[in-house]
N, C-alpha and C positions, 0 to 999 in steps of 0.2 A: 313184710309185716303186713298184717290185715286186721281190721277191727270189724267184728263180725257178730251175730247173735249166737246163742249157744246152739240153736239147730244146725249152725254150719261149722262147728268144732269137728264134725266127721271129716272136712277138708284137711285139718291138720292130722287127723289119724290116717288119711290116705297119702300123705306126704306131700301134698299139693300146696304146703307153705310151710316156712320155718317156726313162725312166730305169730301169735294173735293178740288181740286186747279183747277183753270182755269185761261186761258190767254186771253180769249175772254167774252165779258158782257154777264151775265145770267140775265134775268129778267122773275121772277115769283112770284106770291103773296105768296107762301108758301117757298120761298128760300131767306134766308139772305145772302147777299154778304158782305164780308169785304175786301176791297182793302188792299194789303200788300205792294207791292212795284212796282215801275216804272222800267222796264227792257229796256235799250237803245237797238235798232237793230243797230248793227255796220257793215260795210264792212271790210272783213278780206281778208288777202293774206298771202301766205308763205314768211318769211322774206328773202328767197333765189329767189325770182320771179323778174324778171325785174322791174317791177312796184312798188316794196315794197320801194325802196329808195325816190321814189317821194312823197308818204304820200297823195297829193292832186290831185285828177284824175278829169278831165273835164267829163261832161255826155257822150259826144261822145266816150272818151276813155274808159268809163265803159262799153258801148255798144259794144266796139270792143274786150274786153277780155272775155275769156270764162268764164262762170258762173256756178258754181256748186249750185243746189238750193234744197230746200226742195220739198216734193213731190205736184204735181199740185193741187190736190183737199183739200189741208189743208187751213185752214183760215190764217195761218202764211204766207204762199206762196201768197194767195189772196191780203193779206194787202201789202206786198212787191211790188207784180207786180201792184197793182193799184198806189201805190206810184211812182214807176218808171214810169208808163204810165203818170201819171200827170205832171212829170218832164221832158216828151218826152224820156225817156230812154227806148229802146227795147234791154234786154239783150239777150246775145248769150247763152243760156242755153244748157248746152252739156251733163250734168247728173243731176238726181233727185234722192233723196233718202228720205226714210220715219224717219230718226233720224238725229238730230243735230251733234252727234258722227260722223255718216257717212260723212256728208257734210264736217266738220271741217278736218277729216282724208285726204279727197280727195284735200282740200286747202293746207293742210301741204305738201302733196306728190306734188304739183306744178302743178296741173292740172287747176287751174284757182282760181277765187275770189268768195266770198260768202257773203250774208247778213245772220247773225246770232244774236241771242240774246245775249247781254253782259254776261250774267250769265252762258252761255253755253261755252264761250271762254275766260272768265276773266283770269283763270289760265295760259292758253296758252299763253295769251298775255303777262302777268306778267314775265313768264319763257321763252320768246322770241321764242316760238314755231310758233307764229301768229304775224301779226303785222295788227294794225287798219289803215284804209285808209278813207279818206274823199272824198266826192263828192263835188266839187265846187258848190255852190248855191243850194244844195239839203237839204231840212229841216231834220233836225233830227227826225228819227222814233224811237217809243217805244210801249211798251205794258205793261198794269196793270196785274199782277199777283194778284188774288183774291182767298180767302178762301170762299166756299160755304157751308151752311148748311141749314136744314129745320128750320123753324120759329117755328113750333108746335111740335118738338120732345124733349122729356126729354134728357138732357144732362148727360151722364154717367160721373163718377168720372175721368175716363181716357180722354174723351173729355174735360171736364172742364180744367184738367191739361194741356192738349195740347193746348188748347185755351190761357191759362195763359203763355205757353212757346212762343206761336206765337206774343201774345202781347208784351212781353218782347224782342223779336228778331226784331220786327218790331214795334218801339213805335212811329214812325211818318208816317203813312201811307199816301199814295199820294192822293191829292184830285182828285175826279173823277167828271167832269162836265155832 
């Protein structure tokens, strides 16, 4: 099993792997996509930051606060940036990283706010290391995490066992339009 961006789905087509996890749509006649769950994308801050107590920020306020972002060339960043642009928000990006762990570490250290997948920050939110903020009038963002596999490939016993585990873990997959 590999988790990889869409540009690497060619590895699956070359039979270099059996399964993959993706967070962006993959469409190919030989690839079967199984939606697993919808992951909200949330605005996070350090609980010690001056804006953490407010919990609801205006788009103008969000644009004025230093933003820690995921790397510029990623699909995740493009999605967040496009959503901000549609809402008239021009974030003040002061740092960019290639991992969600690095982004949230900088937020925890108080350098700014960030948009992160809920699955990457859920434990930190529960344990009080981060707080979730809301942007007034901003539509909730989310992405679908899906399992992909070749349609024409024989499933080994290990793959079949893994698929049973996935189906029991995610019994109610999201609808994808």
